[in-house]
N, C-alpha and C positions, 0 to 999 in steps of 0.2 A: 243567664236566665234560662229557666227550664223550658222545654219544648211546649208544655201546657201553657205556661205563662207567653211564650212567644205567640201561640195562637190566640191567647186572649188579647195580647196587645196589638196584634194585627188584625183583630176581628172587625174593626171599622175602618174600612179602607178610605172612607173620606175625611179621616181624622188627619190634622197636621200635628205632628210629633217633635218634641224639642228633647233631644237627650243632653243633660248636662254632663261635662266631662265624657265626651263622645270616644275619646281614646282612639284606638285604632279601628273602630266601627264594628266591632265583633256582634254587637246587638243591632245597631243602626243599619248595617248593610244587609242582612236578612230581612229586615222590615222594608227597606227601600225596594228590594227585590220583589216584594209583594205588592208593589204599587203604592205604597204608603208615601206621602210627603214628609220627609224626615229633614230637619235642619239641626244642627250641633252647636255646642260651646265646648272649647277645649282651651285648657291653660299651658299645655306644653308643644312648642313648635316642633319637637321631635316626634311627638305622638302624632300630630297633624301630618308631618311628612310621611309616616308610615301609612297613615289612612289613604292619603293622596296616591300612594304607590299600588293600593289594592284595587282589584277590579271593581269599578263603580265608586270607588271613594272620591274621585275627582268630581263627581257630579252632586256631592251632598254639600250645600252651603254651610260652612262653619266660621263662627266668629271665634277669634282668639283672645281669650280673656278669662277672668275669674268666674268660676261658676257661682259664686255667691252674689255677684253683681247682676247676672242675667241681663247683659247689655244688648237686649233685643227688644223690639216693640210689641210682638205678638198681634192678634191673640192666637193661642195655641189650644187645642183640644186635650193635649196631654204632654206631660213634662215627666221625664223619668232620671232616677239615680240608682243605678244597681251596683253590685259587687262591693257593698260597705263604702263607697266612694264619698257618701256624705259625711263620714266620720273623719275624712282627710281634712276638713275644714278646721282649723286649729283651735277655736274656742266656741263658746256658746254664742257669742255676739254674731260671729259670722254665719253660723248655722241658722240662727234666726233670720238674719239677712237673707240667706238663701231662701227660705220658705216665703218671706214676705215678697221678695222679688218675683218668684215663681207665681205667687198668687196674683201678683200685678199683671203678668202676660197671660194668664190662663183666660180663656172664653168663660163666660158664665156656665157653670156645671162641668167645667174643665177639671181634669183629674192630674194628680202628682202622686207617682208610684215611687215608693223608697224600699230598696232591699238592704237590710242591716241586720248584723248579728246582735244577739244580747250577751253581754259580756258576763263570763263566768268568773266570779271573784275568788272561787277555790283554787284557780290555778296559780294563785299567788302565794308566796310565804313571806310575810313581812313586807309585802308591797313589792316583791321582785320574784323573777324566776330565771333560772338558767337551765338550758336545754340542749343536749347534743342531738342535732338534727340528722347528721350523717357522719360515719367515720369509716376509713379504710387505712390501708398501710401507707398511703401517700398524702392523705389529707384528712382534716376534721372540720365540719361545719357545726357551728354553735349558734344559740339565739339567747340574747341577753335582754331582759325585759325589767322595767321599772314602772311602777303603777303609782299614780297620784289620785287617791280616792276623792279628794275635795274637787279638783279640776276635771274628774273623770277621763283623766289622760293617761295613755300607755306610751311610753317610749321605748322602741325596739332597735336593736343592733344586731343584725346577723353577720357573723364573722366566719370567714373561711381561712383556715390555716393550711398552707401547702408549700411545696418547694419554691414556688415563686414569691412568697411572702405571705402577708396579711391582707384580706380584701374586706372591707367594712360596707354594709348595706343598711343604712339608717332608716327609720320609719317612725312617724309619730302620729297616733290617732287620738280623737277626742269622741269617745263613745256616748251615746244617750240611752236613757231608759225609754221604753215604750210611752210611758205616760208623759214623758218630756217631749218626745215628738208630737204627741197628740196636742200638748198645749202650743207648741210652736204652730202647728197647723192652724189653731183656733187664732193666734195673734195675726196670722196672715189671712184671715177671713175664710179658712177652710174647716172642714169637719172631717173626722175620720169616717170613711165609708166601710172599709172592710180591712180585717188583718187576717193573714194566713201564715200558716207554719211553713208552707211551701208553695211553689208556683202552681201546683195542681189544686190550690185552694183547700189544702188539708187544714181543718180547724186548729186553732192554737190550744194545746193542752198544757197543763200546769206541770205535771208530773212525768214527762216523757224524757227518755234520754236526749242529751244535747247533740245533735247531729253537726258533722262539718260539711260544708258545702264543696263539692268537687265538681269538675267539669268533664265533659266528653264531647266529642266532635260529630257524633251522629248516633243513630239507634243502636241498640244492642251494647253489651259490655257494662262494666262498672266506671264509675267516675274516675278521672285521674286527680292526683293531688293539685291544689291551687297553685303550687309553685312550678308546675309544668307548663311550657307554652301550649296553647291551644287555639284552634279555629273555632271559636265559640258557635255552635247552633243549638246545642241543648245542655241541660245540666241533670245532675242527680246528686243525692246526698250519700255521703260515706263517712264512716267514722275511721279515723286514723289513729291506731293505737300509739300511746306514747306522747301525744300532743295535747295541750290544753285545748278542751273542745268549746266552741262558741255555738250560739243558737241562731241561725239565719231566719229572719222572718221577712215577709212582704207586707207592705202598708200601702193602703190605697186612700188617699185624702181627696175630697172633691170641693171645688170652690162652689160657695152657695150660689143659687141662682139670683 
């Protein structure tokens, strides 16, 4: 999350916030340190263990479960899903479930913030792509992608070959178009309130370069690549040459009063 976005999310200290897929708390912990009541949902016991090990992490109530089920009662003033996590839900049905269940626990006028990229279809050749991510005299790291345009699904396999053998890191995403997210919100009794190109509320432009979202740990300097570990406090955009670029955007949906 960008620092301007962090200020925006934390601008109402009386809010109760529910991050879905709280992970290691890299957004939730800074908000909690500002005095905001934060509760979370996390599907991975290992991620939850890392959150508990961090300063203040043990103080945040977290439900272990599927973020699409939103197995909490509410009401909450704000729920959020950042870092493209919404696209980790495997199909359209589960993505709709997530919106509907968030709408169920939001207070009247409550808000649901989603950060997600716009998939760049030009990065595929015959619905596939092979990229060399890193290479030296001892190892090579590659990325293999297959695209299903009907299911709007991308299957990744990030592979490292070195003296120790072959390491596989699979990933699957089901992306959505902006209009599809808007429709899911309507099905959940919400409406689109704002759509930004970045957390500083930059307006969405049709013909600007597609930036890649990178992260940094504090003010100054340029963003690191997303593959690097980071203690998230702020974010910046950076284009990484040689990689298929996606367009991150922020969406703010509000429950109807």
